[in-house]
N, C-alpha and C positions, 0 to 999 in steps of 0.2 A: 331773626328767628323766622322761619318759613312755616307755612302750614302743614308741610310734609314732616317736619319735626314734632309736630303736636300729635299726629296720628301714630300710635305706636302699634304695629301689627302683633297681634295676640296678647295685648295688654291694655291697661285701663288708663286713660287720661282723664284728670279731674280739672276743670277750669273753674275757680270759685272766686267769689268777690261780691260786694255790694251791688246793688242795681245801678245802672248807668256807667259801668266801668270799663266796657268794651267786651265783657266775657261772651256775649251773643255774637258780637262782630268776629271774634276769634272762631267760635262755631262755625258761622258761615264761610269763613276762610277755609275750615277744614273740609267742609261740604264741597266747596268750589274745587279745591285741589283734588278730592276723590273722584268727583263726577267729571272733572275735564280729562282724567285719565281714562274715562270710559267704564268705570266701576260702579257699582250700585251701593246706594247708602239708604240708611233709615233713619228717620227723626221721630223720637217719641216726644210729644209736646204736651207737657202736663196742663198748662194754663192757657193754651192757644194763643201764644204770642209770636209764633213764627209769621213772618211777613214774606209770602212766597215772591210778590213783586220785588220787593227789595233784594231778596236773594238771587232772583233772576238777573237784576241789574248789576249785581256784584259779581255775576259770572256762574253761579251754580245753574247746572242743567236739570231742571226740575224733573225731567222725564226719567231721570236715573234716581230719585228720591222717593222713598215711600214715607208719607207723612201721617203718622199715627197721632190722633188728637184723643186725650183722655178724661175729657170733661171735668177738669179741675181736681181730679182724684189722683192722688200721689200712689195709692196703692195699686191702682190699675197701670200707671206709667211703670212702676217698678216691675210689676208682673210682664208687661209688654216688652220692656228692655231684656228682661231675663229670657223670654220666648225668642226674641229676635237674635240675640247673641248666639243662640243654639241653632239657628237656621242657616245652612250653607248658602252662599251666594251673596252675603253682604260683606263688602269691605270694610264699611264703617257703620256702626250703630251709634246713634247720639241720644243722649236722654237730656233733655232740659227740664228741671224739676220745678221751675217757676218761682214764684216769690218766697215759697219756704221749703227748706231742706227736710225731706222726710228722715224718718229715722230708719237705718237698715241695720237689721242684726248682723253680727260678726259672720255667722255661718252663711247668710245669703251674700254677703261681700265675697267670702271665699269661694262660694259656688259660681258667682260671677266671674272671678278670676279664673278659675279652672275652665270655665265655658269658652271665654275668649282665647285662652291658649290653646284649647283644642281645636277651635275652629279657625284659629288665625285671624279673628275679627278684631278690630279696633272699636274699643268702646270709649266714647267721650262723653263725659258727665258734666253738664254745666249746673252749678247750684250756687247758693249763697254762701254755704259752709261746705267743708269736706264731707263726704258721704262714705267712701271706702277705705279712707286713711292709708294703712300700710298694703292695701291690696292694689293701689295705684302705682304703675310703672312712672308716671309723670303727674306731678301736681303743680298747678300754675295759679298764683294768686294775682288777680287783676285788680288794680286800683286806679282811681281817676287822677289824671295828671293837670287837668285844666280844659277849658273851653276857648275856641276862638270865634268871636263874634264879629259880624259885619253889618254895615248899614251906615246911614248918615249919622254925624255927630250931633248932639253930645251923647245920646243913648244908642248904641247900635242894638238891633233887635233880631237880627237874623243869625241862626247858628250857622256857623261855616265849617267847624271842625272841632274835634275833641282829641285829647291826649290820653294815652293809657300807658300805665307802667305795669309790666308783666314780671313778677318775680317767680324764680324756680324754687318751689318748696320742697319738692322731691323729684330726683331723677334716679331711679334705681336700675341696676343691671346694665348691660352694654347696650341696650336698645336705643338710648338716646345719650347723645354726647353735647350737652349744653355747659359750656364753662361759664358763661356771664350769669351772675346772680340775678340781675334786672335788666330787662330790655324796655325801651321806650318805643311806643309805636303812636303814630298820628292818623287819625281817621279824618278824611275830607269828604264832606257832601258834594254831590254832584248835581 
């Protein structure tokens, strides 16, 4: 699974799962893919958890990312994402809802779906639980597969890598062709 497969032009991608499952790493991979092509992205960060230095080390061109911090206010984050998907010029708008998934009325989810379709913007939502349900063109559930530890025996203390399982929960339309039900990824610390 490549990051380009996660970004659905004119559609919504949901990446959800418990904390420390690799969902944020998938988001950073999407940002890297978009910014390396020379396109502009926006990141709506509800809980101020985005690590710009780590993202830059992962290959994200930060000069091509608008970072919107929302002061731990989910209502502000949802309004900001709604506004940004209507603005021309962004190839990708990412919404990281943080620790808690806010409630989104069905009408608001439908409005987001229509807005991204009209502007051909890709909206990637990272949350603990699904937010737009059937409004998503692609929904991926991330789960932890284990950790690799390094260091002297008998008790290694340095985290060396982590594994993530990504299950395709929803893939609608012809925008995405993912035949595998679950993909296993490994993240290694540099």
